[in-house]
N, C-alpha and C positions, 0 to 999 in steps of 0.2 A: 615489774612483776612483784617486787617487794611491797610497793605501795598498794597494789591490788590486793595482795594477801592481807596486809595490815588493815585495810578498810573492811575486809570480810570477816575479820576476827570476832567482831561483836554482832555479827549477823548470822550466827550458826543455824538458827531455826530456818531462815530463808534458804541458806545454802543447802541444808539437808533436804528441804522441801523440793527445791529445784532439781537436785541430783536424784531424789526419789522418783519424781515424775518422769524424768528421762529414763532411769533404770527400770522402773516398773513397766513402762510402755514397751521397752525393748524386750524385757523378759516375756511379757504377754505375747508380743509379736513373734518371737522365736518359738514359743510353745505352740501357738496356733498354727504356725507354718509347718512345724514338725508333725503336728497332729494331722494336718491336711496331707502332708507327704506320706505319712504312714498309712492313712486310709487309702490313698491312691495306689500305693505299693501293694497293699493287701488285695485290692480289687484286681490289679494287674496280675499278681501271682495266682490268684484264684481263677482268673480268666484263662491264662495260658495253661494252667493245670487241667482245665476242662476242655479247652478248644485248641490247644497246641500253640507253641511259640513260633508261629510263622505268619508272614504277612500275606503271601500269595503262593500259588502253586502253578505248575505247568504240567498238564496231563498229556501223555504220549508225545514227549519232546523228541525232536530230531537230534542227531549227533552234532550237527553244526550249532544248533541253539544251546545244547548242553555245554559245548566247549566255550561258547561266549559267556555263559553264566559262571562256569568254573574259573574263567580268566578274571572275572570282576569281583567275585566274592570268595571268602574263605570257605574251605570245605566243611568246617564245623557249622557254617550258616546255611548249608545246603543239605537237605535230607533226600536221599535217592531211594525210590521204591519201584519194584517191578511186579507186574501181574501177569500170570501165565494162563490160567484158565478158571472158568466158573464151574463149581461142583454143586450138584443138587444133593442136599444133605438135610434129612428130616423135614421135607417140604420147604426148606430154605435154599436160597442161592448164596453160597459162600465162595470166596475167592482165594485161590492159591497164589502165593507170590513171595517176594524177598524184600527186606528193608535193611538199609545199612545202619551203622551205629549212630550217625548224625541224625538220621530220621527218628530213631528211638529216643534220642535226647530231645529233639525239637518237639515231638508229639508226646513226650513224657510217658513212654511205654514202660510199665512196671512189670517185673517178673514176679508172679505170685508164688510159684513153686518150680522146682527143676532148674533147667539151664537152657541156654539158647543152642540151636543145632550146630553140630560140628561135622556131621557126615551127610552124605547125599540123601539117605533115607530117613533123616530125622527132621522133625518139625516142632514148632511151638504153635499153640492155638489160643484164641481168645477164650475167656472164661466161660462164655455162654455155650461155646462148642464143646468144651470139656464137660459141662453139665449134661449136655445131650448124649455124649459118649458113655457116660456112666462109668462102669468098671473097665471098659475097653480102652486100649491105648493105641489102636491101629485104625488108620483111615486108608481105604483103598481108592486109588485114583487111576482113571483110564488115560494113559498117555500114548496116543497113536495106536489104539487097539491093544495096548500092552497094559495089563493091570499091575500097578506098582503099589506095594504096601509101605506106608509111611508110619513111622513110630513117633508117638507124641512123647517128647522128652522134657517139655516145659509148658507151663500155663501162664499167659500174660493177662493183665487186667484188660477189660473191655475198653479199647481206646478209640476204635474207628468210628463209632456212632456219633461222637461229639465233634468230629472234624468236618470242616466245610468241604463240599464237593462241587465240581463243575456241573451245573444243571443240564447242560447239553449232552453229558455222558452218562446220565443217570439211568438210561434205559438199557444199558448193556451189562448190567450187573454191578458189582461193587467197585468203587474206585480204589480203596485200600485193601490189602490182603488181610483176611481173617486167619488164614493158615500160612505161617511163615516158615520157609525152608532155608537151607544153607545157600550161600552164594553159588557154590559148586553143586548144582542139582541136575535132575533128569529133564527138566522142563524148559530150559532155555532154548530158544530158536530164533531165527532171523525176524520173526514177526511178533515177538513178545512186546508188551507195552511197558516202556520205561518212562517214569515221571519223576518229578522232584518238587520239593517244597523249599521256599526261600525265606529265610529269616531276615527281614528288614526292620528290625526292632528300632533302629535309629530314626526311621521315618514315621513311625507310629507315635502319636502323642495322645496319651489318655485324656488330656485336658481339652482336646479340640473335638470337632464334630466328625461324624462318619464321612461326610462329603470331603472335608479337608484331608482326612487321612487317606481316602481313596485317591485323591488327586496326587498326594505325595508318593503313594505307591506306584501309580501310573507313570509319574515323572521319573522315578528311580528306574523303572523297567525300560522306558524309552531312552534313558541316558546310556544304557549299555547296548542299545541297538536292537532290542526286541520289540515286537508289536504287543500292545495291550490286549489285542483280541486273543492272544495265546494263553493268557493267564486267567485264573479264577482267584477271587479274593477270599481271605479268611473272614467271611461275613459273620460267622458265629462269634469270633473274638471281638470284632468291631461293633457288632450290634448287641450281643448278649453280655459278653465278658466285661466290656467297658461301659455298660449302661450306668448312668448316674454320675460318671466321673466328671463330665463337663459341668454338671450342675454343682457338684462339690467344689470344683475350682472357682466357679462364679461366686458362690457363697463365701469362699475364702477371700476373694478380691474385695467383696462388699464389706466383710468383717475388717480387713486390713485398712480399708479406706475410712471406716467409721472410727477405728482405734486411733489412726493417725490424726484425724481431724479433732477428735475429742482431746487427746493428750496435748496436741499442739495448742489448742485453745486454752486449756488449763495452764499450760506453761506460759503462754503469752500473758494471761491475767496476773499470774504470780510475779512475773518479771516486771509488769507495769506497776504493781503495788510496791515491789522491791525498790525500783528506781525512782518512784514518785517521792518517797521519803529520803532517798539517797541524794537528791539534788542539793539539799542544804550543805552537806559536807563538801561536795564537789565545787559548789559555787563559792564557798568560803576559800577553798584552795585557789580557785581562779582569781578571786579578788586579791588574795595575798601574793599573786604574781605567778602562779603556776600556769604553764602554757596550755592553750586550748587543745593542741594536738596530743600532749602528754595525758591530759585528763581523758581525752577520747580513747587513747590507747589503753588506759586503765579499764574502761568499760569493755573494750574489745578483749582484753586479757581475761577479765572475769567471765565473760560469756564463753570464751574458749575453754576455760577451766571447767565451767559447768558442763559444757558439751563433752569434753574429754572424760571427766570423771564419771559422768552418767553413763556414757557409752561403755567404758571399761567395766564398771560394775554390772551394767545390764547384760552385756554379752557374756561375761564370765559366769554370772549367776544363772543366766538363761540356759546356757549349754551345760552348766553343772546340774541344774534340775533335770534337764533332758537326759543326761547320762545316768542319773539315779533312776529315772523312769525306765530307761533302756535296760538296766540290769534287772529290774523287777517285772517289767511287762514284756520283755523279750521281743523287741523290734529293733530294726537297724536304722541308724541315722546317717544320712549323707550330709556332711558339713558343707558340701558344695551344692546343696540342693538349690535349684533355680527358684523354687518358691520362696525359700528363706531369704536368699540374696535379694530377690526382687522386692519382697516386702520390707526388708531392712532398708534398702535403698530408698523406697518411697517414704518410709518413716524419717530417715535422716534428712531427706530433702525438706520435709515439713519442719523439722527442728531448725535447720539452717535458715529457712524462710522466717521463722519466728524470731531468731536471733537478729537477722537483718532488719526486720520490722522494728524491733526494740531499739536497735542502734539508730535507725533513721528517725524514729519518733522522738527520742530523747537526745539526739545529737546536739541541738541548740538549747533545749529546755534545761538540760543538766548543768551547763556552764553559764548560762545567761539568767539563771535564777537571781533576781535582784537582791541587793544588799538590804534594801528597804523591807523586802518580804521577810528576810531573816530576822531583821531587827524589830519587826512589827510586834507590838505587845498590846494586848487588850487589858484595859484597866478593869479590875474587879472590885467590888465593894468589900470592905474589910469584915463586915458582920455576916459572915457566911452562915454561921450557926442559926441566926434568927430569921434572916430574910432571904438568903440565897441558896438554901439547901435544896428547895424544890426546883428552882430554875436550873441549878447545876445538874440535878438528876434528870430534869427534862432535857437539858442540853446533851447529856450523855446518850439518852434514849433517842434523841433526834438524830445524833450522829450514827447510832446503830441502825436506825430506820432509814437513814439517808443513803445507805449502801445500795447501789443500783442492783436490783435482783434480776435484771433482764438477762445478763450473761448466764446466771445459774439456771434460770427457767429455760433458756434456750438449750443449754447443755442437757438438762434433764429431759426436755422434750425429745431431743435427738436420741438420747439414751433409751427412753421408753419406747419410741417407735422402732428403733433398731433391735432392742431387746425382744419386744413382742413379736416382731417379724421372724426372728430366729427361733424364739421359744415355741411359738405357735406351730411353726413348720416342724420343729423338733417333736412336738406332741402329736402331730397328725401323721397317721399311717394310711395311705390311700389303699383301702381294701375294698374292691368292688365285690359286692355280694353275689353278682352274677358270674364271677370267675369260678370255674370248678377247681377242686383241689388238685386234680391232675388232668392234663389234656395232652394227648399224644397224636401227632400227625405222621403218617407213614411217608408223606412227601411234604416237607416244610415249604419248599418252593416248587410250585407246579408250573412247568414250562409247557406250553401247548400252542398249537396252531389251529386256526379256524379256516376251513376250506369248504366252500359250498354250504355253509351253515353248520357243518359238522365240527365239533371240537375234538381234537386228537391230542392226547397227552403223550409226552415223550418218555414217560417212565411207567409203563403199564404193569411192570412186575414188582413194584414196590407196594406191599400191602402187609397189614398186621395179620398174623396167623390166627385162624379160628380157634385153635387149641389154646393159645395164650388168652384169648377172650373168655373161653370156657373156664379157665382157671380163675379169672376174676369173678365170673358169675357165681362161683361157689360162695363168694362173700356177699351175696345180694342182700342178706339180712343186715349188713353193716354199711352198704353203699347204695347210691342210686347212680345209674350210668346212662349214657347216651351213645349209641353205636351208629357210625356212618359206614355202611358197606361200600367196598370198592367195586364199582361196576365199569371201570375202564372206559369212561366217557360215553357209555351206552345211554340211549334215550329211547323215547317212543318214536316210531317211524311210520309214515304214511306215504302212499303213492301220491305224486305231485298233484294229480287231478282229482284225488279222492279224499283230501284232508277235510275232516268235519269242521263245521263252523266254529265250534268252541275252541278248537286248537288253532285255527287260523287267526281268530281274534286274540288268543293268548300269545301267539308268536308276534303279532303286531305290537303288543304291549312290551314284550321282552325280546328285542332284536339282538342278533349275534353277528356283527359284521365280520367279513373275512379279514384275516391278518396275514395270510400266507403270501409268499413272493413267488415269482414265475419259476425260479430254479428249484423250488422246494421238492424234496424227495417224495413227499406225499402227493404232490400234483403230478409228478412224473409217473408214479406208480399207482395212480388212482384206480380203484376197482370200478369197472364200467357199470356193474349192476346197481351201484348207488347213485347213478346219474338221475334216475327217475324217482328217487326217494327224498322226502322232506323230513328233517329232524324237528322234534318239538323241543323248544328251549326251556331251561329251568325246570328240569325233572329230577326229583330225588327218589331214592329207593330205600325201602325198609325191608330187612330180612328178619322174620319173626320166628322165635322158637315156640314151643307148645304153650308156655305160660303167656307169652305176649298175644298169641292167637286167641286164647280164651278171653283175655282182657279186652281186646279190640272188639270181638263179637259182642261181649257183654256191654261195653260202654256205648257202642253205636247201634245196639239192638239189631244186629244182623241175624238173618235166618239161615245163613249158609253153614253147613256142618264143617267141623274142623277137618274131618277125614277128606273132604272134597278139596280143601286148600292144601292138604299135605300130599295127596296121592295123584292128583291130576296135573293140569297145567293152568289152573285157575289163579287169578289175581284179583285184588281189590284196588280200585282207583279212587283217589281222593282229589277232587277238583275244587280248589279254593274259591275261584271267582264264580259269582252267580250269573253264569251265561247259559242261555238255552242250548241244549245239545239234542235236538230232535232226531238227527241222523246218526246218533251214536248212543247205543243202548246196551243194557245188560245182556250178556249172551253173545255179543259180537266178539270177533277175534281182533287181536292187536299185535303189531310187530314191535319187538324191542331189539335194538342192536346198535352197532356203531363201527367205527374204524379204528384200528390199532396200528402203531408203527413199532416194528422190532428191527432196529438198525436200519438196513436198506429195504426191508420188507414192509409192505403196507397191506394189511389184511382186513377185509370187511366181513362182519358176521351179523346175522339176524335170526331171531327166534320168534315163534308165534305162540301167543298165549290167549286164554279165554277170559273175558271179563265176567267175573262172578258177581261183583257188587260195584256200584258207583255211589260214593258218598260225596254230596255236594257241600262239603265243609273243609276247612283247613285241617290237616292232620295234627291231632293233639292227643297225647296219652300221658297220664301221670299216675303212677302206682307207687307202692312202697319200695320198688326196686329199679324203676326206670322213669325218666322224664324226657319226653321227646316232643319237640315242636317244630313243625315245618310249614312254611308259607308257600312253597312251590307245589306243583302237581306232584303227587306221591304215588308210586307204584308199590303196593304192599303185597309181598309174597312170602311163602313159608320157606324155611331152610331147605326142606326136601326138594321143593320145586326149583329153587335157585341152584342147588348143587347138581340136580339131574340135567339141567340145561347148560351146565358149564359157564353160567353167567357169573357165579360167585365163587371166589377163592379166599377172600379175607376182607379186612376192613381198612378203610382209608383214615379213619379217625376214631378215637375213643376218648370220652370225657367221663371223669369219675368225681362224684361228690360224696364225701364221708359224712356219715350220720354222727350225731352227738354221742358222747360217752362210749367211744369205741375202746376196747382194751388195747393197751400198748402193743401187745404181741400181734394182734390182728392188724393194727395200724402199720407195724413194721413189715408184716407179710405183704400187705397191699403195696406198700412203698417198694419193696424188693421186686414184686411182680411187674410193676410199671417200669422200673429201670431195666429189668431183665428183658421186657418187651422192646424197650427202646434200643438196647444194646445189639439187637439182632438186625437192625436196619440202618444202613448208612444214608445220610441225607434226610432222616426224619427229625422231628422236633418234639421233645418232651418239655412241657411247661408244668412246673410244680408251684402251687400257690405258696407253699412254705418257702421255697427258694426265692420267689418274688418278694415275699414279705421280709425275708432275711436281707435282701438288697435294700429294701425300703427302711428297715430298722437301722442298718449301717448309716444311712443318710440322716435319719431322724436323731439318732444318738449323737452324730457329729454336730448337728445343729443345736442340740441341748447343751453340749459342752461349750460351744461358741457363745451361746447365750449366757451361760454361767460365768465364763471368762469376762464377757462384756459387763455383766453386773458387778463382778469383783473389782475390775479396774475402775468402774465409775464410782463405786463406794469408796475405794482407796483414794482416788484423786479428789472426790468430793469432800472427804474427811480432811484431807490436807488443806483444801481451799477454805473450808469453814474454820479450821484451827488458825490459819494465817489471818483471816479477816477478823476473828475475835481477838487475836493477839494484837492486831493493828489498832483496834478500837481501845483495848485496854491500855496499850502503850501511849496512845495520844491523850487519854484521860487519866493517866496514872496519878497526876498531881491531885486531881479532884477526888479520885478513889482514896488517896492518902488522907486528904482532909476529912472525908467522911469517916474514915477509920479512927482518926484522931478525936473526932467529935463523939466517939463512943460506939459507933455502929460496928458490930462484929462482921466478919467476912460473910458469914451465912446470912445475917440479917440484911447486910448490904445487897447481896444478890437477890434475896427475897423481895426487898423493897423495890429494887429496879424491875424485877419480874412483875410485881403487882402493879407498879406504875405503868408498865407497858400494856 
């Protein structure tokens, strides 16, 4: 060890360079790993805050299955909730029930004001219900023909609309209670619905795919003896909350790979240069009688010292910098982070490989460097001043130029490609101009059956209230909107033997094969009067207010008066395909209807309308307040006609586009209205362009930081490499430089002369 240190004493520049390369690469690796970890943690916390910290749920669980779950999981990981009855409240269906403390923690239920109920007649309600109540704090509930007055003692944040629901249960009301009472209440009975949410956080990995996470959850459920058919997944968390996490993880791996390769390559070149000149000293020791093994151990000890000192400095400085960042940026570091440990392990493997390569490459070269090579001396002419100055200068320049630039060019090529790939992705925000600023679906996942050509949805009572849409329409000078009315799978109907040619050809182009099975409730309770009816596929409906009626009549130059469309049973048909319809004319009657399922009930309805106009074009309308485009057959009817026939109760989808230069107050009002609308419906889906762009900005910012780090380390390592190579050239030609100085050339002139000569 003493000999190793003594030989390094006069090689301080190289020692510092090697240690710096090791330390810088470790610092950069730790910083990027912690950055990745903090971004993933932020995404995870944001996801569980919006969609709940649970992996799956079991709706209407049996006592036996509940006992199995409680035996295998801690109670704090199981949120129990009960639902007692559905209540019609201001045209909404709200649900009364109970939730335990674990449920509140898992779903992040926040108390906005008041307290949680302590007595039988006390309740807390979601914020949207409190807004509907106004100044009142009493809700009356019919319990077995007995009217019970419940007092609101607290208001909680709207939590239920963001939680995932079992699609098969969506037609019987809400899954989660909007009105929460005390555990000791009036409404418990032998038939109440008890359900639970299970937090399997340890099986969800934000860095993996949705499919892999789903398999992990299913395996965990099967391991405790339950069937996966009983559970519903937290799809909102897996699909929305963790969106982009896998991509961030992949970029982190790519970055770590590039950093490890670049730093290991720079380290290898520096060590090659270091030991190339070192062979002279070691070979002299070998010739003087020093053992080969001892000389080899000197090299091993030096490599070990480089590795040890570089790692100690790198790890201490890396975590020191991160701790300073933690104090100022307010994020938590996990020193046992899998990302950091994995990246450091990969980096250390690369360093060790470099050390072994150096040892193997110079194992024999170092000690078998010939004495003749050491004693070789090139005769030089004595008259350097007169005749050898230029050749000497040319010799120096030749040596400078003879440095092989392949390595440097290769490293800079890898750097530029890696840097550009990260930076360009960091500068690119994928913003599709066709995406509206807000889009809300009353049923994010529509589960349906097709029987005898009829499509039957299993959640017919999920729709956006007309009053909420009217509130948005007050801002029509600031927005353009597109409304999709909810017509409960209704369509145009014809008797089987009387279907016009146009619609028969249309159905042949757009088939709708059956998906139902023999034991289906719909098949068992099929209404016989629909056996002789044929539905038309791909039919859309438009419900028009007075303003839209005027615009349609004007744009398509129709002669029908508005009063006829509002007061009678008249409709307008838009037929997009240019197919002849000789046996189907204006003035004919047309049936509209379909089949609905309410729990075990299957109900068929049909209504008769009069065709006031037929437009042989696809439906298109674009005004200063609405943009609507439909490629299917469109049944166009007024609000008055739709309401009188009980066809229309609300909307299935609303999309909003904001106009430019909207005042911030108006923008906030529209934003609040959209979220208020979403909070009233469980199982709906609100998509905000601003939220989508926020997720994209997180990712692009992350890539910008990685590209900056990559540029920094490349400049640092490149600078070290250039300094070492210049130092080597100067050291080798130190005698020549001295002679030139003795001959009267100043340092500045010497450098300028060499520069001009090059």
